[in-house]
C-alpha positions in Angstrom: -20.4 6.5 -11.3 -17.2 4.4 -11.6 -15.4 2.0 -9.3 -11.8 2.3 -8.3 -10.5 -0.9 -6.6 -7.1 -0.4 -4.8 -5.2 -3.6 -4.0 -2.3 -3.7 -1.7 0.4 -6.0 -2.9 0.9 -9.4 -1.4 3.2 -10.0 1.5 6.7 -8.9 0.7 10.0 -10.3 2.1 10.3 -8.3 5.3 13.7 -8.9 6.8 15.0 -10.7 3.6 17.7 -9.6 1.2 15.2 -7.8 -1.0 12.0 -6.6 0.6 10.6 -5.8 -2.8 10.1 -9.5 -3.7 6.9 -11.3 -2.8 7.1 -14.0 -0.2 5.6 -17.4 -0.8 2.6 -16.2 1.3 2.4 -13.1 -0.8 2.2 -15.1 -4.0 -0.5 -17.3 -2.5 -2.5 -14.2 -1.4 -2.4 -12.8 -5.0 -3.4 -16.2 -6.4 -6.4 -16.3 -4.1 -7.5 -12.9 -5.3 -7.2 -13.9 -9.0 -9.2 -17.1 -8.4 -11.8 -15.1 -6.5 -12.3 -12.7 -9.3 -12.1 -15.4 -11.9 -14.9 -17.4 -10.2 -17.1 -14.3 -10.0 -16.3 -13.2 -13.6 -15.0 -9.8 -12.5 -13.6 -7.8 -15.3 -11.9 -4.4 -15.5 -11.8 -1.6 -18.0 -8.3 -0.5 -16.9 -5.5 -1.9 -14.8 -2.8 0.2 -13.2 0.2 -0.7 -11.0 2.8 1.2 -9.1 6.4 0.7 -10.2 7.7 -1.7 -7.5 8.3 -5.4 -8.2 6.0 -6.4 -5.4 3.1 -4.3 -6.9 3.7 -5.5 -10.5 4.2 -9.1 -9.5 1.0 -9.2 -7.5 -0.8 -7.8 -10.6 0.8 -10.5 -12.8 -0.2 -13.3 -10.6 -3.9 -12.1 -10.5 -3.8 -11.6 -14.3 -2.7 -15.2 -14.8 -5.6 -16.5 -12.7 -8.1 -14.3 -14.3 -7.0 -15.0 -17.9 -6.9 -18.7 -17.0 -10.5 -18.4 -16.1 -11.2 -17.0 -19.6 -11.5 -13.3 -18.6 -10.1 -10.4 -20.5 -7.3 -8.4 -18.8 -6.2 -5.0 -20.0 -2.5 -4.2 -20.5 -1.3 -2.8 -17.2 -0.2 0.8 -17.1 2.6 1.7 -14.6 1.9 4.9 -12.6 5.1 6.0 -10.9 3.2 8.4 -8.6 1.6 5.5 -6.9 4.9 4.2 -5.6 5.2 3.6 -1.9 7.1 6.0 0.4 10.8 5.1 1.0 10.5 3.4 4.4 14.2 2.6 4.6 15.1 6.1 3.6 12.8 7.6 6.3 14.4 5.4 9.0 18.0 5.9 7.8 17.5 9.6 7.1 15.6 10.6 10.2 16.7 8.3 13.0 20.2 9.9 13.4 18.5 13.3 13.7 15.7 12.1 16.0 17.8 10.2 18.5 19.6 13.4 19.3 16.4 15.4 19.8 13.9 13.0 21.3 14.5 10.7 24.3 11.4 8.6 23.6 12.5 7.8 20.0 16.0 7.1 21.2 14.7 4.5 23.6 12.5 2.9 20.9 15.4 2.8 18.5 17.6 1.1 21.1 14.9 -1.5 21.9 14.4 -2.2 18.2 18.1 -2.8 17.8 18.3 -5.1 21.0 15.4 -7.2 19.7 16.6 -7.2 16.0 17.1 -10.9 15.8 14.6 -12.1 18.5 11.0 -13.2 18.4 9.8 -9.7 19.4 11.6 -8.1 16.4 8.4 -7.0 14.5 6.7 -5.5 17.6 9.7 -3.4 18.6 10.4 -2.3 15.0 6.8 -1.2 14.5 6.8 0.9 17.6 10.0 2.6 16.5 8.8 3.0 13.0 5.4 4.6 14.0 7.3 7.1 16.0 9.7 8.0 13.2 6.8 8.2 10.7 4.9 10.6 13.1 8.0 12.9 13.0 8.1 12.6 9.1 4.4 13.6 8.8 5.0 16.3 11.3 7.5 17.9 9.0 10.9 16.5 10.0 13.1 16.4 6.9 16.5 15.0 5.8 18.6 15.6 2.8 17.6 13.6 -0.3 14.5 12.3 1.5 11.0 12.8 0.0 8.9 14.8 2.4 5.5 13.9 3.6 4.1 16.8 1.7 5.8 15.7 -1.6 4.6 12.1 -1.1 1.0 13.0 -0.3 0.9 15.4 -3.3 2.3 12.9 -5.8 -0.1 10.2 -4.7 -3.0 12.6 -5.2 -1.6 13.3 -8.7 -1.5 9.5 -9.4 -5.0 9.0 -8.3 -6.1 11.9 -10.5 -4.4 10.3 -13.5 -6.2 7.0 -12.8 -9.6 8.6 -12.5 -9.3 11.1 -15.3 -11.4 9.2 -17.9 -14.6 11.0 -18.9 -16.7 7.8 -19.3 -18.8 6.6 -16.3 -19.6 3.1 -15.2 -15.9 2.0 -15.4 -14.2 -0.5 -13.2 -10.6 0.3 -12.6 -8.1 -1.6 -10.5 -4.8 -0.3 -9.1 -2.1 -2.5 -7.5 -0.1 -0.4 -5.1 1.0 -0.2 -1.5 -0.4 0.7 1.9 0.8 4.3 1.9 -1.0 5.4 -1.4 -4.1 3.5 -0.3 -4.1 5.3 3.0 -3.8 8.7 1.3 -6.7 7.7 -1.0 -8.9 6.8 2.0 -7.8 9.9 3.9 -8.8 12.0 0.9 -12.1 10.3 0.3 -13.1 10.7 4.0 -11.7 14.2 4.3 -9.8 13.1 7.4 -6.8 15.0 8.8 -3.6 14.1 7.0 -2.1 12.5 10.1 -4.8 9.8 9.9 -3.3 8.5 6.7 -0.5 6.9 8.6 -2.9 5.5 11.2 -4.9 3.9 8.4 -1.7 2.6 6.9 -1.0 0.4 9.8 -4.3 -1.4 9.3 -4.0 -2.1 5.5 -3.7 -5.9 5.1 -1.6 -7.5 2.4 -3.6 -8.1 -0.8 -6.7 -6.3 0.7 -9.3 -4.5 -1.3 -10.3 -0.9 -0.9 -13.0 0.5 -3.1 -13.7 4.1 -4.0 -16.8 5.3 -5.9 -16.0 8.3 -8.1 -17.3 10.7 -10.7 -15.8 14.0 -11.9 -17.0 15.7 -8.7 -17.2 12.8 -6.3 -14.6 10.5 -4.5 -16.2 8.5 -1.9 -15.0 5.5 0.2 -17.3 2.4 -0.2 -15.2 -0.5 1.1 -11.9 -0.5 3.1 -9.4 -3.3 3.7 -11.6 -6.2 2.7 -10.1 -9.7 2.3 -13.1 -12.0 1.4 -10.7 -13.9 -1.0 -8.2 -15.0 1.6 -10.3 -17.1 3.8 -7.5 -18.8 5.8 -6.6 -16.6 8.8 -2.9 -17.7 8.3 -3.1 -15.5 5.1 -4.0 -12.3 7.0 -0.8 -10.4 7.2 0.2 -6.7 7.6 3.9 -6.9 6.8 
């Protein structure tokens, strides 16, 4: 059997000019993970990342800590299929359609806009976003927007690429985002597809999810663990 470790990127810059950059907290989360693995002499046979800056930067910070501890670190391979869904595109593409069709979503969108600059911003945004994501998974589509079916299928292809090696006993790490991690967990547990988004809301920044796999087996072993973070101030979701 082989081990697949899925790492969600460190906290990104939510609400900033470029969400794809790690925040100072996100950089510290990644450094803690690298130090954790360095102290425990954890080595990997293969390293993969999604294509986003926040995913690749998390991997780079972890690499610096691990190699600084004298560990070998394989050259990372970028897997485009393990990119996150386009959250901004889902909101901008579906909200104009949904506010005309669904009174509940219309009220959630209005509340999110009203609280956009206030202390309750995150809570109201999340409530609106969950409703819009539910519609996306349910099949609502917009022009030039990747559908849920397409997203789910490409993540499955990416996971298949990562786990394709014939050799057993390998330890593989992937730096990606909450969406692909949730699809992997939903697949491993054979849960209904709508559960992938429910899982997504719980995936912490820089958390570890572990899958045990062989050619015929893909089994969840650990979900959303953060033993490396320690400080409760570093437990973030967005």
